[in-house]
N, C-alpha and C positions, 0 to 999 in steps of 0.2 A: 211194471211198476210206474207210477206217475213221478215225473220230476217235480219235487217240491221246492220251491224257492223260498219258502219260509215255513216254519214249523209252529202250528198253533193248535190249541185244543178246540174241537168244535164247540161252538156256543150252544149250551143246552136249551137256550130259548128257540133255536131252529126247530128242534123236534117238537117242543111244546106248541109252537105257532103252527107247525104242520098239522099237528093232532087237533088243534082247535079248528082250523079251516076245514080239515077233513070231516070233523063232526058236524059242521054247518052245512057243507056242500056236497059231501059224498054219501050215497045210500049203500046199504048192503048189496053186494053184487056177487052172487054165488058163482057165476061163470068165471069172473076174474079171480076170485079166491081159489077156485079149483085149478086155474091156470098156473097161478103161483105154486100151489102144492105140487102139481104134476112136474113143474120145472125143477123144483127143488129135489123131488124124489128121483129125477133123472140126472142129478148132479150138475145142472146148468149153473153157470155163475149168476149171481143175483144182480144183474146189470140192466134189467128191464127198466123202463120209464117208471117214475113214481106215479101213484094213483092220481094225484092232482094234475100232473103233466099229461097223463093218459086222457084225462077228461078235457083238457085243453086241446089235444090233438083231435078228439071227437068234435068238439065245438068248432074249431076252425075249419074242418072238413064240411061240417053242417052248414056253417054260415056261407061257405063258398058254393054250396050245392054241388059238391064234387061228384061227378060221375065216374072218373077214372083216377084211381090212386096207385102210386108206385111206392113200395116200401123196400128199402135196402137194409137188410138185417132183420130177420124174423125171430130168432131165438125161440122162446116158448110160445109166441103168438099173442103176448099181452098187449103190446101196442098195435098189433094187427087188429085184434078185436075192437080196441078203442076207435081206430080209424075207420074200420068197416061199419061201425055203428053210425058214423057220421056221413056215409055215403047216401046219395039220393036213392030213391026207391029202385031205380033201374041201374044202380051203380055196381062197378067191379073193381076189386083190388087185386093187384099182383105184388106179391112179396117174394124176395130173393134171400136165400141163405145157402151157404156152401156145406153146411153140416147136415147130412142126410138124416141122421138119427134125431137130431133136434127138430128137423122138418116134420118127421112123423108124429112126434109129440105135439108140435104145434097144430098139426092137421086135426089131431083129436080134440085139442082144446078149442079150436075154432068151431069144429062141428058141435062140441058141447055147448057153445054159445049161440047155436043156431044160425051160423053165418057161412056154412060150407058152400052154399050156392053163390056167394058173393066174392069169395076168396080163392085165388089160385096160387099155390106155392110152387116156386120154381128152384130146383136144387142145382147148385154149381157155383162156381167163382162169379161173383157179380160182374166183374170185368169182361167175362166171357158171355154172360147172359144178356147184358145191356146192349151189346151190338145186335144180338139176335132180335131183341124186342124192337129196335129201330128198323131192322130188315123186314120184320112182320107188319110194320105200321101199327104197332100196339098203341102209340101215343096219338095225340099229345095227352099227357097226364095233367089233371088240374091241381093235383097236390102230390108232392114227393117228400117222403120222410127218410132221412139218412141217419142210421144208427148202427154202423157196422165198424169194421176194423179202421182205426183212425188213420194209419199211414196212407191208405187209399182214398181218404175223404176228398181230396182236391179232384181226383179223377171221377169219383162218384157225382161230385158237384157238377163237373163239365157235362157229363152224361145227363144229369137231371135237367140241366138248362136245355140241352139238345132235344130231350124228350118232352119238353113243356111247351107252352104257348104264352103269349102276353096275358097276364092276369093270373098265371099259376103261382102257387106258393111252394117254396122248398124250405123245409124245416130240418135243421141239423142239430143233432144232440151231442152233448158232452163237449162243448167248445171252450170251456174255461179250465177245467181240470185242476181245481184247487189253486188257480192262479199261475199254473205252470206255463200257460201261453205267453207269459211275459218274458220267459227265458230265451232271449235271442240267440244264445250260443248253445242251447240245448242239442244233445245228440240223441235224445229219446225219440224214436220214430213216431210215436203218437203225437208228441208236441210238434215235431217238424211237420207232420202231415196237416195238423190243424193250422199252424201258422201259415202254410202254403195255401190252405183253403181260404183263410182271411185275405191273403194277398190277391188270390184270383177273383174272389167275390168283389173285392173293392175295386179291382181294375176292369171287370167286365162291363161293358157299356149296355149289355142286355138286361142288367138286373139292378136293383137297389136293395140294400140289405140293412139289417140292424141285428144286435144280439144283446142279450141281457143275462145277468148272473142270477143263479138260483141257489138257495141254501134250504136245508131241511134234512130229512132222514136219509137222503142220498148224498149228503155232504155238500161241498162247495163246488158248483159247476155252472152250466149255462146252456142256453139255446140260442141258435141263430135263426132268423126268419128272413128269408129272401123272396122278394117279389120279382117275377119276370115281367119286364116292362117292354122289351123289344123282341122282335121275331128272331128265334134262333137261326 
């Protein structure tokens, strides 16, 4: 559960504006629609990025000309597909998830999207897999997307910087949580993890960061965008 520091009814305009923007800027996407359906059928929680946010990830990766992308948190592969679509022609994406059954479904979804040759799924706890990536020399990654368990977000962030290069982008999802990040005394592990992420990102001389709030069909949340400016 998210710690709510106030109780308010979601503004119905959020959904209406999301619907309007989606009608303008999103086209029918059978692969992503099938991914959502397969994820729901498998009983996965509906916590994947919203479609408009997925397109943002694709655009950011594309603008960067990303050749190597790291994703921490695969779920059903929705954001993975969006990110992989932004890869350069010779690009490769590694995505990490601890849930083997989910990874199999994501693998099918990614193949259905025609991206199996660009994406590698690694199963296991990310904090075990990340050191192996470093040992293998898998980086540096041009783009890192963090959307996994929130208590470990600070450590995922540290690893992301270590596996990046000057000029890399790190995007972190769910960094507002209906305003719960303002709760300085919260004992909620999700909130504590995100507040520690903010503290580390603000203090790390190798990066500069910003964050913004988002509203819409996924409620009130936000994204952080971190630019690596110094050598890890």
